[in-house]
Backbone bond lengths (Angstrom), bond angles and torsions (degrees), N, CA, C in turn:
res aa  C-N    CA-C-N  psi(-1)  N-CA   C-N-CA  omega(-1)  CA-C   N-CA-C  phi
1 M - - - 1.604 - - 1.521 111.39 -
2 T 1.296 112.17 129.74 1.378 123.18 -177.19 1.496 108.99 -73.56
3 P 1.419 119.34 152.13 1.501 120.25 176.07 1.554 114.58 -52.83
4 S 1.413 116.84 -37.43 1.323 119.05 -177.52 1.613 111.33 -68.30
5 T 1.281 110.78 -39.47 1.502 116.42 177.64 1.528 110.42 -65.57
6 D 1.310 116.51 -43.52 1.540 120.66 174.50 1.423 109.73 -57.06
7 A 1.272 121.78 -45.26 1.477 129.00 -175.75 1.527 109.67 -61.27
8 D 1.397 113.99 -40.72 1.472 118.65 -173.22 1.484 105.89 -78.30
9 R 1.277 121.43 -32.21 1.467 124.62 176.26 1.613 110.68 -65.77
10 H 1.336 110.04 -36.12 1.523 115.68 -178.40 1.589 107.70 -74.99
11 R 1.247 119.12 -35.86 1.447 120.07 -179.51 1.582 109.74 -70.00
12 R 1.407 111.03 -40.29 1.506 114.85 179.57 1.666 107.24 -60.83
13 G 1.304 114.52 -40.41 1.483 119.30 -172.62 1.557 102.49 -71.25
14 L 1.234 119.84 -40.33 1.548 123.24 -175.77 1.640 103.01 -60.64
15 A 1.409 118.95 -48.36 1.408 123.34 -174.61 1.601 109.72 -63.61
16 I 1.332 115.71 -48.82 1.503 119.78 -177.39 1.566 108.09 -64.06
17 T 1.219 120.79 -49.99 1.414 125.92 -174.53 1.509 110.48 -64.80
18 G 1.379 116.36 -39.56 1.436 121.97 -178.68 1.532 110.27 -67.04
19 L 1.326 118.00 -36.17 1.496 121.59 172.71 1.487 112.14 -62.59
20 G 1.345 114.81 -41.80 1.528 119.14 177.35 1.552 109.65 -63.14
21 G 1.338 123.96 -43.55 1.341 124.27 -176.64 1.452 111.37 -64.89
22 L 1.386 116.05 -41.67 1.470 124.74 173.86 1.544 114.65 -48.94
23 A 1.544 109.23 -56.14 1.365 117.07 178.48 1.537 116.15 -57.81
24 L 1.225 115.14 -37.63 1.480 124.83 -178.13 1.540 112.01 -64.36
25 S 1.312 109.64 -29.29 1.587 112.65 -178.55 1.534 111.27 -62.69
26 F 1.389 117.13 -25.46 1.464 117.48 179.55 1.483 115.04 -85.25
27 D 1.396 119.84 1.31 1.359 122.52 -176.40 1.481 110.40 -62.67
28 I 1.307 120.31 -61.35 1.521 118.72 -174.20 1.456 114.75 -68.90
29 P 1.347 122.36 -26.38 1.495 122.58 173.70 1.598 109.73 -65.28
30 L 1.371 115.12 -36.67 1.421 119.34 -178.83 1.557 114.14 -75.19
31 I 1.424 110.04 -29.91 1.490 116.21 179.57 1.583 103.09 -73.98
32 R 1.254 121.89 -40.44 1.427 122.66 -178.87 1.470 112.30 -67.97
33 S 1.308 116.85 -36.53 1.580 119.21 177.78 1.385 113.93 -68.05
34 A 1.366 119.31 -28.35 1.465 122.11 179.60 1.498 114.47 -67.90
35 D 1.475 109.94 -23.19 1.560 110.97 173.68 1.565 114.26 53.48
36 G 1.303 112.28 60.08 1.459 114.19 -179.99 1.588 115.74 -129.29
37 E 1.189 115.86 -179.33 1.500 121.02 175.67 1.379 108.68 -89.22
38 V 1.486 121.38 141.99 1.381 126.32 -166.37 1.507 118.58 -51.63
39 W 1.341 119.91 -44.51 1.439 121.02 -177.35 1.515 107.17 -75.52
40 S 1.346 120.94 -35.10 1.445 117.40 172.36 1.495 115.26 -56.19
41 I 1.374 111.13 -45.62 1.563 113.34 174.50 1.366 115.91 -59.93
42 L 1.324 117.71 -41.65 1.447 117.55 177.68 1.401 117.66 -65.82
43 A 1.222 119.01 -37.18 1.490 127.17 -180.00 1.672 107.96 -65.79
44 V 1.337 114.85 -54.37 1.517 117.71 176.19 1.495 115.38 -56.96
45 R 1.389 111.56 -55.85 1.426 122.57 179.08 1.495 112.91 -46.98
46 S 1.393 112.16 -51.12 1.443 112.99 -166.63 1.568 104.40 -83.86
47 L 1.235 124.78 -32.25 1.549 124.06 178.80 1.495 106.29 -62.79
48 S 1.392 115.83 -50.99 1.472 112.46 -179.16 1.481 117.05 -65.27
49 T 1.218 116.84 -21.74 1.530 126.22 174.03 1.495 105.88 -67.36
50 F 1.260 119.31 -52.31 1.502 127.63 178.42 1.533 111.07 -54.52
51 L 1.260 111.79 -52.32 1.545 115.98 177.90 1.551 116.96 -59.61
52 A 1.434 109.20 -38.17 1.486 112.36 172.78 1.593 116.81 -66.07
53 A 1.478 113.87 -29.55 1.410 123.46 169.44 1.501 115.78 -60.56
54 L 1.375 115.10 -48.24 1.481 117.88 170.27 1.508 119.25 -55.33
55 A 1.322 109.36 -46.17 1.573 115.78 174.08 1.359 112.26 -55.42
56 T 1.412 115.45 -55.97 1.432 117.68 -175.21 1.633 113.57 -60.62
57 W 1.222 116.14 -37.18 1.495 123.60 172.81 1.416 109.53 -57.87
58 V 1.305 123.66 -48.63 1.451 127.00 179.79 1.544 113.99 -60.05
59 V 1.395 112.30 -44.62 1.485 117.58 177.41 1.583 107.39 -64.84
60 I 1.271 121.53 -48.53 1.480 123.90 -176.57 1.539 109.83 -57.20
61 N 1.301 108.99 -55.71 1.659 111.59 -170.30 1.493 113.21 -79.30
62 H 1.374 121.46 -29.94 1.444 121.35 -169.07 1.558 108.59 -105.10
63 L 1.286 119.02 -38.28 1.433 121.58 177.48 1.434 116.60 -92.01
64 L 1.297 124.44 -36.24 1.454 130.42 174.24 1.442 116.82 -84.59
65 G 1.420 112.28 -20.30 1.527 114.08 -175.07 1.502 118.77 77.99
66 R 1.245 119.65 2.49 1.491 122.88 176.24 1.503 115.40 -78.86
67 R 1.250 124.06 153.35 1.460 119.58 177.70 1.553 104.82 -112.74
68 V 1.278 116.44 107.16 1.473 128.14 174.32 1.436 114.53 -126.29
69 A 1.374 114.48 124.68 1.440 121.00 -173.70 1.512 105.15 -84.40
70 L 1.331 116.83 150.68 1.500 122.39 176.12 1.580 110.37 -70.78
71 I 1.401 110.39 -43.78 1.489 118.41 176.41 1.459 106.73 -131.95
72 P 1.394 120.33 98.42 1.512 117.76 179.20 1.438 117.00 -78.40
73 G 1.309 117.15 89.65 1.462 124.32 176.36 1.503 120.10 71.99
74 K 1.273 114.17 -168.19 1.495 115.00 -176.59 1.453 114.90 -60.21
75 A 1.390 114.55 -41.52 1.524 120.13 179.67 1.562 108.90 -55.17
76 G 1.310 115.70 -44.10 1.375 119.87 -179.58 1.476 115.52 -67.66
77 L 1.284 120.53 -34.57 1.437 125.53 172.12 1.525 113.16 -60.79
78 I 1.408 110.59 -44.67 1.553 112.57 -174.02 1.500 108.45 -72.11
79 A 1.359 116.34 -40.11 1.501 117.67 178.92 1.516 109.83 -63.69
80 G 1.391 112.43 -38.03 1.586 115.23 177.68 1.585 112.51 -60.54
81 L 1.344 112.21 -44.97 1.426 114.74 177.42 1.624 113.69 -58.94
82 L 1.312 117.40 -39.11 1.361 126.22 178.48 1.583 108.56 -61.50
83 Y 1.329 113.67 -45.67 1.504 120.35 178.13 1.668 105.85 -62.73
84 G 1.246 115.30 -46.04 1.478 118.82 177.20 1.453 118.37 -56.98
85 I 1.300 117.97 -44.13 1.351 126.95 174.64 1.600 112.16 -63.02
86 N 1.239 109.80 -41.38 1.513 118.01 169.04 1.396 116.23 -47.68
87 S 1.357 114.50 -48.06 1.416 116.60 178.94 1.490 117.66 -52.09
88 F 1.307 113.47 -40.66 1.526 121.19 174.50 1.451 109.47 -57.61
89 T 1.478 115.96 -57.23 1.421 120.79 -167.63 1.519 107.15 -64.00
90 F 1.341 116.16 -49.36 1.413 121.73 -176.43 1.588 110.43 -54.20
91 L 1.294 124.02 -51.99 1.460 126.09 -179.76 1.499 108.21 -65.49
92 L 1.314 123.26 -41.48 1.487 123.73 175.16 1.623 109.50 -57.05
93 A 1.259 116.12 -35.95 1.515 123.00 179.65 1.444 106.69 -67.93
94 V 1.353 119.80 -54.19 1.472 127.51 -178.72 1.515 110.18 -51.00
95 F 1.351 116.12 -49.67 1.485 120.62 178.90 1.534 116.89 -75.19
96 N 1.225 122.27 -10.14 1.415 129.14 -171.34 1.557 117.28 -118.87
97 T 1.316 119.47 -10.96 1.444 121.88 172.23 1.581 108.17 -149.52
98 S 1.336 112.65 178.89 1.523 113.70 -175.53 1.473 108.58 -76.87
99 T 1.395 113.54 160.91 1.459 123.71 176.96 1.520 113.57 -50.70
100 A 1.459 113.41 -47.61 1.432 119.63 -171.68 1.570 104.79 -66.65
101 N 1.347 121.42 -36.52 1.432 117.08 -177.59 1.485 112.40 -67.07
102 V 1.447 112.84 -38.62 1.521 115.12 179.01 1.432 112.66 -55.79
103 V 1.456 116.10 -54.90 1.441 117.36 -169.57 1.419 110.87 -77.09
104 F 1.301 122.57 -24.80 1.490 122.06 175.36 1.558 114.07 -65.79
105 I 1.373 108.13 -43.85 1.555 116.78 171.23 1.483 111.49 -59.17
106 L 1.289 114.82 -47.78 1.518 119.16 -175.12 1.594 106.95 -62.66
107 A 1.254 121.30 -21.92 1.491 119.72 176.46 1.447 113.94 -58.06
108 F 1.348 114.81 -22.71 1.566 121.05 179.25 1.571 108.02 -71.11
109 T 1.224 124.32 -2.85 1.461 127.08 174.23 1.411 111.55 -48.03
110 S 1.400 120.71 -52.84 1.389 124.46 -176.72 1.497 116.99 -57.25
111 M 1.506 113.79 -36.86 1.347 119.57 -178.28 1.523 111.32 -77.63
112 F 1.446 118.05 -35.11 1.386 116.13 171.23 1.592 113.37 -60.25
113 A 1.380 114.44 -34.27 1.339 122.04 -178.90 1.476 116.36 -63.78
114 A 1.341 108.61 -38.26 1.502 122.58 178.26 1.595 110.42 -65.26
115 I 1.337 115.05 -42.93 1.474 125.94 -179.30 1.548 107.80 -67.00
116 L 1.314 117.50 -46.78 1.515 121.23 -173.71 1.592 103.06 -74.31
117 S 1.235 122.87 -32.53 1.552 125.43 -176.34 1.516 105.21 -69.15
118 W 1.299 115.25 -34.83 1.624 121.39 -178.76 1.389 103.16 -71.32
119 I 1.290 125.55 -49.20 1.467 128.79 -170.50 1.553 111.10 -69.12
120 F 1.315 113.45 -47.07 1.599 120.18 -173.05 1.519 115.11 -94.24
121 L 1.420 112.71 -40.47 1.366 114.01 -175.88 1.494 115.71 -103.00
122 K 1.326 117.55 1.41 1.466 124.45 -178.68 1.383 114.10 60.03
123 E 1.260 115.79 29.88 1.597 126.84 -178.68 1.648 100.75 -97.11
124 R 1.315 110.76 86.44 1.561 110.81 -171.46 1.582 105.18 -77.24
125 P 1.345 110.80 129.52 1.532 118.14 176.57 1.544 113.47 -64.44
126 S 1.299 115.75 147.90 1.422 123.50 -176.42 1.541 109.35 -68.14
127 N 1.348 120.77 167.19 1.380 124.53 173.05 1.673 112.39 -56.29
128 A 1.413 108.07 -35.71 1.394 114.24 -176.80 1.505 109.59 -71.76
129 T 1.285 118.52 -30.07 1.554 118.90 175.81 1.534 109.02 -70.04
130 F 1.310 115.59 -44.26 1.494 117.21 -179.23 1.571 107.32 -57.44
131 L 1.422 113.79 -46.16 1.506 110.92 -179.04 1.599 114.48 -62.65
132 T 1.442 114.61 -31.86 1.323 118.99 177.53 1.557 113.58 -68.29
133 M 1.323 116.55 -30.28 1.396 123.89 175.06 1.440 114.45 -64.41
134 G 1.331 113.00 -35.18 1.515 122.59 -174.92 1.464 108.38 -76.79
135 V 1.362 115.42 -36.49 1.509 120.38 177.24 1.523 107.28 -71.48
136 M 1.276 115.63 -42.24 1.634 118.28 -177.59 1.507 105.58 -63.16
137 L 1.262 123.30 -42.87 1.353 122.87 177.31 1.464 118.69 -50.21
138 V 1.335 109.18 -44.03 1.455 116.62 176.35 1.509 110.56 -63.24
139 G 1.304 123.09 -44.17 1.441 130.93 177.90 1.606 109.77 -60.04
140 V 1.290 115.81 -48.84 1.460 115.66 173.73 1.485 116.28 -59.44
141 G 1.379 113.39 -42.33 1.390 119.86 176.14 1.530 119.83 -58.91
142 V 1.376 111.29 -32.85 1.502 118.81 170.87 1.582 109.03 -66.25
143 I 1.243 114.93 -41.76 1.544 116.25 -173.56 1.470 107.49 -67.79
144 V 1.426 116.49 -46.80 1.391 119.48 -170.73 1.530 105.88 -72.73
145 S 1.314 122.64 -38.41 1.466 115.01 171.69 1.551 112.19 -50.80
146 D 1.298 119.12 -37.56 1.446 116.53 -178.73 1.448 113.11 -68.22
147 G 1.361 111.02 -29.29 1.536 115.43 176.89 1.435 113.57 -70.60
148 L 1.402 118.01 -35.00 1.503 123.07 171.95 1.572 109.45 -54.90
149 E 1.381 115.31 -49.21 1.434 114.81 -178.07 1.499 117.81 -72.85
150 S 1.362 114.28 -20.92 1.527 116.79 -176.45 1.523 116.78 -105.05
151 G 1.378 114.22 4.83 1.446 123.64 -177.73 1.446 117.41 75.05
152 H 1.418 118.69 18.96 1.348 122.73 -176.62 1.585 113.09 -100.63
153 L 1.385 118.58 14.09 1.455 122.61 -173.98 1.469 109.85 -53.57
154 F 1.349 122.34 -48.20 1.350 122.15 -175.29 1.561 112.68 -59.82
155 G 1.338 116.58 -39.49 1.436 118.42 177.90 1.562 110.11 -68.86
156 D 1.298 120.25 -36.23 1.367 121.51 176.92 1.510 113.31 -63.87
157 A 1.379 113.47 -41.50 1.396 119.77 178.19 1.630 114.18 -59.47
158 M 1.367 109.32 -43.05 1.499 116.18 -179.95 1.491 106.32 -63.28
159 A 1.353 120.16 -38.50 1.468 116.81 -175.82 1.479 112.96 -74.29
160 A 1.381 118.28 -24.77 1.482 124.19 171.11 1.544 106.53 -65.48
161 C 1.369 115.78 -44.22 1.539 120.08 -177.02 1.545 106.27 -61.92
162 S 1.335 119.53 -39.59 1.407 120.09 -175.49 1.522 112.13 -73.65
163 A 1.404 118.14 -30.63 1.483 118.46 170.21 1.516 112.95 -61.36
164 F 1.292 119.05 -42.40 1.451 131.26 -175.71 1.667 104.45 -65.86
165 L 1.344 112.55 -48.08 1.518 114.79 -176.81 1.484 112.24 -64.23
166 L 1.291 116.36 -39.48 1.473 122.71 -178.07 1.575 106.33 -67.81
167 A 1.361 116.06 -48.22 1.532 113.27 178.32 1.458 113.10 -58.60
168 A 1.313 116.73 -35.03 1.502 118.50 -175.16 1.618 109.97 -72.77
169 A 1.359 117.15 -31.40 1.373 123.13 177.23 1.525 108.03 -72.40
170 I 1.302 116.74 -39.82 1.525 119.86 -176.13 1.666 103.92 -67.35
171 T 1.282 112.79 -44.69 1.514 113.75 -173.71 1.514 109.50 -67.77
172 I 1.327 123.67 -30.80 1.447 126.71 177.10 1.550 105.75 -65.97
173 S 1.345 116.56 -50.24 1.250 121.59 177.82 1.554 119.72 -55.14
174 R 1.320 111.67 -40.04 1.586 119.64 173.31 1.517 106.77 -67.56
175 A 1.317 118.30 -41.54 1.472 116.34 -178.49 1.567 119.65 -64.95
176 S 1.286 104.11 -33.49 1.520 108.30 -175.19 1.492 113.06 -82.67
177 G 1.371 122.28 -26.79 1.382 128.12 178.09 1.517 110.19 71.65
178 R 1.334 121.05 4.50 1.419 122.42 174.61 1.400 115.05 -80.48
179 D 1.346 118.34 168.37 1.431 127.21 -177.81 1.579 105.76 -82.95
180 M 1.398 117.08 99.82 1.403 120.53 -177.62 1.546 117.47 -102.02
181 S 1.442 112.88 20.28 1.352 118.65 -171.95 1.524 115.16 -62.65
182 L 1.284 118.91 -28.17 1.442 116.41 179.70 1.588 117.56 -105.68
183 V 1.423 109.71 3.19 1.457 114.80 -178.65 1.584 112.05 -64.21
184 P 1.188 123.30 -55.33 1.558 122.13 178.25 1.457 116.00 -53.17
185 L 1.299 114.89 -28.20 1.504 121.32 -177.47 1.507 107.38 -86.50
186 T 1.359 123.53 -38.23 1.391 122.31 -174.12 1.571 110.24 -76.47
187 T 1.306 115.56 -40.69 1.533 117.17 175.29 1.458 116.68 -74.18
188 A 1.358 119.86 2.42 1.425 122.82 170.03 1.444 110.96 -62.26
189 I 1.367 120.19 -11.48 1.485 125.05 176.87 1.531 107.85 -62.88
190 F 1.324 116.89 -32.96 1.505 120.73 -172.30 1.445 109.01 -66.46
191 P 1.387 117.17 -54.21 1.625 116.56 175.82 1.412 113.95 -65.88
192 A 1.337 120.44 -28.21 1.436 124.28 -179.79 1.670 108.52 -62.07
193 I 1.308 114.08 -46.31 1.398 120.46 179.41 1.585 110.55 -64.10
194 A 1.401 114.17 -42.00 1.474 117.31 -173.20 1.663 102.78 -72.57
195 G 1.368 113.22 -38.80 1.450 114.31 174.30 1.434 119.44 -50.91
196 F 1.397 116.30 -48.75 1.425 121.71 178.41 1.480 113.75 -62.29
197 M 1.353 111.65 -38.36 1.609 116.71 179.18 1.464 110.68 -63.79
198 L 1.248 116.39 -30.03 1.606 121.36 -172.04 1.567 106.52 -96.53
199 L 1.211 123.27 8.44 1.471 124.59 -175.56 1.593 106.76 -65.79
200 P 1.342 114.98 143.81 1.476 115.39 175.23 1.484 117.24 -66.44
201 A 1.279 120.92 169.41 1.499 121.61 -176.42 1.507 113.43 -56.74
202 G 1.292 120.13 -34.37 1.455 123.13 177.27 1.558 114.87 -70.88
203 G 1.257 118.11 -7.13 1.564 120.78 -178.07 1.472 109.83 87.04
204 L 1.297 110.56 -154.44 1.495 118.21 -172.52 1.594 107.65 -65.00
205 T 1.298 115.82 133.82 1.461 117.29 174.60 1.611 115.86 -132.65
206 I 1.240 111.81 92.62 1.456 125.35 -174.43 1.537 113.93 -133.95
207 A 1.286 112.60 107.38 1.506 113.08 -172.05 1.537 113.11 -63.60
208 E 1.443 118.16 -40.56 1.439 122.88 -174.85 1.632 105.18 -122.60
209 P 1.327 121.76 76.25 1.475 119.04 -173.36 1.567 109.38 -69.20
210 A 1.267 125.30 -13.41 1.351 122.91 -178.87 1.642 112.06 -64.36
211 Y 1.324 111.72 -35.64 1.397 114.80 175.95 1.539 117.13 -62.45
212 I 1.353 114.45 -43.89 1.529 120.22 -176.43 1.430 108.45 -77.92
213 L 1.386 124.36 -21.12 1.436 124.37 -178.75 1.603 102.90 -82.70
214 F 1.239 120.25 -36.41 1.416 123.97 174.66 1.546 111.22 -63.53
215 N 1.237 113.68 -44.37 1.509 118.59 177.18 1.573 110.52 -65.37
216 G 1.383 119.40 -44.92 1.442 115.60 -178.13 1.546 118.50 -78.49
217 L 1.502 112.28 -26.12 1.386 116.87 174.83 1.430 119.84 -77.68
218 V 1.424 118.86 -36.64 1.442 126.20 -175.51 1.494 114.62 -114.46
219 M 1.412 114.60 -59.92 1.405 114.14 -170.21 1.451 122.63 -66.48
220 I 1.480 115.87 -43.46 1.420 125.79 174.17 1.551 110.43 -59.89
221 P 1.371 118.93 -54.46 1.323 121.36 -176.00 1.565 109.25 -60.62
222 L 1.338 124.90 -37.51 1.392 124.94 -176.46 1.618 105.01 -73.13
223 A 1.192 116.10 -36.22 1.636 115.95 -173.49 1.502 104.00 -73.67
224 F 1.294 122.29 -49.02 1.560 122.94 -171.12 1.450 106.50 -71.74
225 F 1.426 119.48 -41.25 1.577 117.18 179.03 1.416 110.90 -58.69
226 C 1.358 120.49 -39.35 1.518 121.44 176.50 1.511 113.01 -68.85
227 L 1.303 116.71 -46.26 1.473 123.73 -176.81 1.450 111.41 -66.28
228 A 1.381 116.23 -37.17 1.492 122.16 178.31 1.569 113.51 -74.39
229 T 1.320 110.44 -21.24 1.576 116.91 178.88 1.490 106.57 -81.16
230 G 1.364 119.24 -34.58 1.515 125.61 -174.03 1.423 116.83 -45.97
231 P 1.351 124.49 -43.05 1.376 123.82 -178.18 1.541 116.14 -68.07
232 R 1.280 115.36 -8.52 1.572 115.43 173.52 1.585 107.95 -77.47
233 Y 1.302 117.11 -14.83 1.405 121.00 -179.06 1.526 119.43 -119.25
234 L 1.399 114.80 -25.60 1.392 121.29 -173.71 1.618 107.53 -125.19
235 S 1.292 113.36 161.55 1.475 118.01 174.21 1.600 105.63 -71.59
236 A 1.406 111.63 163.46 1.376 120.21 -176.34 1.551 110.38 -66.50
237 P 1.311 124.45 -41.03 1.443 123.08 173.15 1.465 114.68 -60.62
238 E 1.391 119.18 -37.54 1.450 122.92 176.14 1.501 111.53 -61.74
239 V 1.371 117.16 -49.55 1.515 125.37 175.18 1.544 106.52 -47.84
240 G 1.453 114.73 -53.11 1.349 115.48 -172.95 1.507 117.94 -61.04
241 M 1.353 111.53 -28.42 1.471 116.08 -178.75 1.527 113.86 -66.99
242 F 1.268 116.82 -22.80 1.461 120.68 179.10 1.588 111.50 -68.07
243 Y 1.279 115.15 -17.49 1.491 116.09 168.09 1.457 113.61 -65.28
244 L 1.314 113.56 -12.44 1.516 118.23 174.66 1.490 111.66 -60.78
245 L 1.347 116.79 -31.65 1.591 117.28 175.75 1.487 108.81 -55.03
246 E 1.356 115.30 -48.69 1.505 113.75 179.23 1.462 111.23 -62.68
247 T 1.235 121.63 -39.36 1.535 126.24 -177.77 1.517 103.35 -56.92
248 I 1.316 119.87 -50.43 1.462 120.81 -179.74 1.434 119.25 -67.54
249 L 1.404 113.84 -48.41 1.478 120.99 -165.03 1.606 108.07 -87.45
250 A 1.274 124.23 -35.96 1.372 126.24 -170.08 1.441 113.37 -62.36
251 P 1.366 121.29 -48.47 1.525 121.15 169.62 1.434 115.83 -60.16
252 I 1.267 120.80 -27.98 1.521 121.05 173.23 1.501 107.02 -68.25
253 W 1.378 122.62 -50.87 1.384 120.77 -171.71 1.638 105.06 -62.00
254 V 1.428 117.89 -42.72 1.352 117.04 179.44 1.471 119.43 -61.82
255 W 1.395 114.08 -36.63 1.480 121.44 171.35 1.487 111.89 -59.81
256 I 1.266 115.30 -42.43 1.598 117.28 -179.64 1.417 112.25 -66.16
257 V 1.368 116.37 -44.70 1.463 118.40 -173.16 1.468 113.56 -85.78
258 F 1.290 116.48 -40.76 1.551 123.16 -172.40 1.482 111.02 -107.76
259 S 1.356 123.31 -6.15 1.403 120.25 -175.98 1.545 116.93 55.19
260 E 1.311 115.40 31.07 1.401 123.25 177.52 1.530 111.63 -93.81
261 T 1.446 109.05 110.35 1.497 118.24 -170.03 1.483 108.25 -96.15
262 P 1.317 121.83 119.93 1.577 119.06 179.85 1.537 111.68 -63.42
263 S 1.262 113.26 152.55 1.446 121.99 175.67 1.434 116.16 -66.05
264 S 1.319 120.62 153.80 1.451 122.28 -178.45 1.558 116.62 -54.58
265 P 1.456 115.98 -42.48 1.348 116.52 172.71 1.528 120.75 -59.42
266 T 1.345 107.55 -40.13 1.554 122.73 169.54 1.417 116.65 -53.13
267 L 1.355 112.84 -45.45 1.477 117.97 -176.99 1.500 107.40 -72.51
268 L 1.507 116.57 -47.62 1.420 116.96 179.21 1.531 113.12 -57.53
269 G 1.341 123.03 -45.99 1.459 124.49 -179.85 1.471 110.96 -62.12
270 G 1.475 115.28 -46.25 1.519 119.35 173.84 1.478 113.70 -54.43
271 T 1.300 116.37 -42.04 1.449 116.44 -177.05 1.566 112.94 -68.39
272 I 1.331 112.32 -29.60 1.450 118.76 179.93 1.653 107.19 -70.55
273 L 1.391 111.37 -41.97 1.453 115.92 179.56 1.548 111.09 -61.44
274 I 1.373 111.19 -48.60 1.517 114.79 -170.55 1.549 105.82 -68.36
275 L 1.327 121.17 -40.09 1.480 118.65 -179.29 1.607 116.81 -63.37
276 A 1.261 108.54 -34.98 1.477 122.48 174.44 1.440 110.33 -58.52
277 L 1.450 113.36 -55.66 1.447 117.80 -178.10 1.495 117.12 -65.13
278 V 1.364 111.02 -40.08 1.436 115.43 -179.09 1.538 109.91 -65.36
279 G 1.422 116.24 -46.14 1.385 118.77 177.06 1.530 114.57 -59.23
280 H 1.267 117.73 -40.35 1.435 121.88 174.92 1.527 113.06 -65.94
281 S 1.247 119.05 -38.36 1.541 126.72 173.56 1.562 109.84 -55.35
282 L 1.356 109.24 -54.58 1.540 113.16 -172.76 1.548 106.30 -64.84
283 W 1.379 116.61 -34.96 1.504 114.99 -178.46 1.591 111.16 -66.27
284 Q 1.410 114.32 -40.19 1.410 116.18 177.53 1.543 111.03 -62.11
285 I 1.322 119.31 -43.14 1.540 119.13 179.54 1.529 107.39 -61.91
286 R 1.355 119.71 -41.21 1.424 116.07 177.91 1.441 121.16 -61.92
287 M 1.456 111.40 -41.18 1.477 120.45 177.09 1.612 109.03 -65.28
288 R 1.306 117.78 -41.92 1.465 119.01 -179.65 1.578 109.77 -63.86
289 A 1.342 115.90 -45.18 1.437 117.50 178.70 1.604 113.96 -58.89
290 A 1.458 112.67 -40.24 1.449 118.19 176.00 1.441 110.06 -60.66
291 R 1.387 122.51 -41.96 1.420 122.87 -175.51 1.471 109.01 -66.72
292 A 1.425 116.26 -42.95 1.476 120.51 -179.49 1.531 110.92 -57.83
293 R 1.344 115.20 -42.11 1.480 117.97 -179.73 1.466 111.15 -66.46
294 L 1.390 117.15 -36.28 1.454 116.56 178.05 1.445 110.67 -66.30
295 A 1.500 117.76 -46.01 1.418 119.17 -179.09 1.530 115.09 -58.43
296 C 1.364 116.25 -29.53 1.416 121.60 179.47 1.551 107.37 -72.93
297 E 1.372 116.53 -44.30 1.417 117.00 -176.79 1.590 108.54 -64.78
298 V 1.332 115.06 -34.77 1.550 115.49 -179.37 1.554 111.86 -71.23
299 A 1.370 114.55 -36.57 1.423 117.94 177.81 1.460 110.42 -73.15
300 G 1.418 122.47 -28.41 1.339 125.63 174.58 1.474 118.41 -65.86
């Protein structure tokens, strides 16, 4: 593969994954706007996402003529189960701690991905990545300490579980090399079934179902289709970093719509996380550009 082709693939990956991160930033505001009970939200959100996956699969395979599997083999099933469990932990986090805590802790996805890639794919993180991990641990520690004081520890723990599950799914996708774009959408049927089984006696309880239907049918499929496609072009840590868009934007949307102001420790910890990730991303861009220049000089 020539340097120019590699650069084109990388730019394509950045555009696709960036769109996914932007779409994902609207997830929590739409969940909050629906104003529903947690299992009702899980059931409707997951079922609508599954239906969107089936519709997308029909369009891709029968109208566009491309062969894309809903779940490509054993690796796809394992990644899908991880995405499905993440639906549980994510919603439990949303309902048990503040929006800012959830998205700031989810920012640790990229660092979890770097660790898992090192262990299982033998992609050793750079020294700069190790340094970033250390700084991010400090930021997450500040946020979690606030959760201890405010009684949000369970929600913070669920957010951390979500970050790990997402990183594991991204790493498996990266290792398989298969097209996993429909996996997180298709396996949403599992949390959907569980959500309907856990409904309260009164049945579905959602004050504004249009918000959660729009989320499940449009925004979540768009987000996870793009984010699950990203590992075909980018490394697992790079894909994980696009969750930073949700980290930055979701608290802003919630602040605008619901006037929910993060606590001082959450803002401090979140600022540490964002600065660490932005610094690491800029460093990666600089190193990639330097390698591209070197390859061009050698080829010339």
